[in-house]
C-alpha positions in Angstrom: -19.0 -24.8 -42.3 -20.4 -24.7 -38.7 -17.8 -24.4 -36.0 -14.9 -23.4 -38.3 -12.5 -20.9 -36.9 -10.3 -18.2 -38.4 -6.6 -19.0 -38.3 -5.1 -17.9 -35.0 -8.4 -17.6 -33.2 -8.5 -19.5 -29.9 -11.4 -21.8 -29.2 -14.0 -20.3 -26.8 -14.6 -22.1 -23.5 -18.1 -23.5 -23.4 -20.6 -21.2 -21.9 -18.6 -18.0 -21.9 -19.9 -15.0 -23.8 -17.8 -13.3 -26.5 -16.9 -9.7 -25.8 -16.4 -7.6 -28.9 -15.1 -4.1 -28.3 -14.2 -1.4 -30.7 -11.1 0.9 -30.2 -13.2 3.7 -28.5 -14.5 1.3 -25.9 -11.0 -0.1 -25.2 -9.5 3.3 -24.9 -12.3 4.5 -22.5 -11.9 1.4 -20.4 -8.1 1.9 -20.2 -8.6 5.6 -19.3 -11.1 4.7 -16.5 -8.8 2.0 -15.1 -5.8 4.4 -15.2 -7.8 7.0 -13.3 -8.8 4.5 -10.6 -5.2 3.2 -10.2 -4.0 6.8 -9.9 -6.6 7.5 -7.3 -5.6 4.5 -5.3 -1.9 5.5 -5.5 -2.7 9.0 -4.3 -4.8 7.5 -1.4 -1.9 5.3 -0.4 0.6 8.2 -0.5 -1.8 10.3 1.7 -2.0 7.4 4.2 1.8 7.0 4.2 2.2 10.7 5.0 -0.1 10.6 8.0 0.7 10.1 11.7 0.5 6.8 13.6 -0.5 6.4 17.2 1.6 4.1 19.4 -0.5 1.0 18.5 -0.2 1.6 14.8 3.5 2.5 15.1 4.1 -0.7 17.0 2.5 -2.7 14.2 4.4 -0.8 11.6 7.8 -1.8 13.1 6.6 -5.2 14.5 7.0 -4.5 18.2 4.6 -4.2 21.1 2.9 -1.0 22.0 4.7 -1.2 25.3 8.0 -1.2 23.5 7.1 2.0 21.7 6.4 3.7 25.1 9.7 2.3 26.4 11.6 3.7 23.5 9.9 7.1 23.8 10.5 7.2 27.6 14.2 6.4 27.1 14.5 9.1 24.5 15.5 6.7 21.7 12.3 7.4 19.7 11.0 10.9 19.6 7.3 11.5 18.7 6.7 13.8 15.7 3.7 15.3 17.5 0.9 14.7 20.0 -2.8 14.5 20.1 -3.4 15.5 23.6 -1.3 13.1 25.6 -1.0 10.5 22.8 2.3 10.6 21.0 2.1 10.4 17.2 4.8 9.2 14.8 5.5 9.5 11.1 6.5 6.4 9.2 9.8 8.1 8.2 10.7 8.5 11.9 10.0 4.9 12.6 12.0 3.8 9.5 14.9 5.9 10.7 14.8 4.4 14.1 14.8 0.9 12.8 17.6 1.6 10.4 19.8 3.2 13.1 18.8 1.1 16.1 20.5 -2.1 15.0 23.8 -0.6 14.3 24.4 -3.1 11.5 23.5 -6.7 10.6 22.7 -9.2 13.4 25.4 -11.8 14.1 
């Protein structure tokens, strides 16, 4: 009978091709996707470990670049290093500043 379906089989939307894959294909696809996800996670971790210049640091904690310089000049935020005269900050340093700066919840 034309158009008959096996029990439990969903109707195919008109115009979409049917993809049939054996277990080897599915496993190879899953392995490839897992490798790509792992690579992206490693890239993200590497970026998270790097240094931020004042502009990037300001974006990271949602303040102006001027505020970063003010905090640095006041000794409230110490750079983790320098590139020439440019102060550089690690994300953990900025996280620590934000956590400790407020002294508790706003009221």
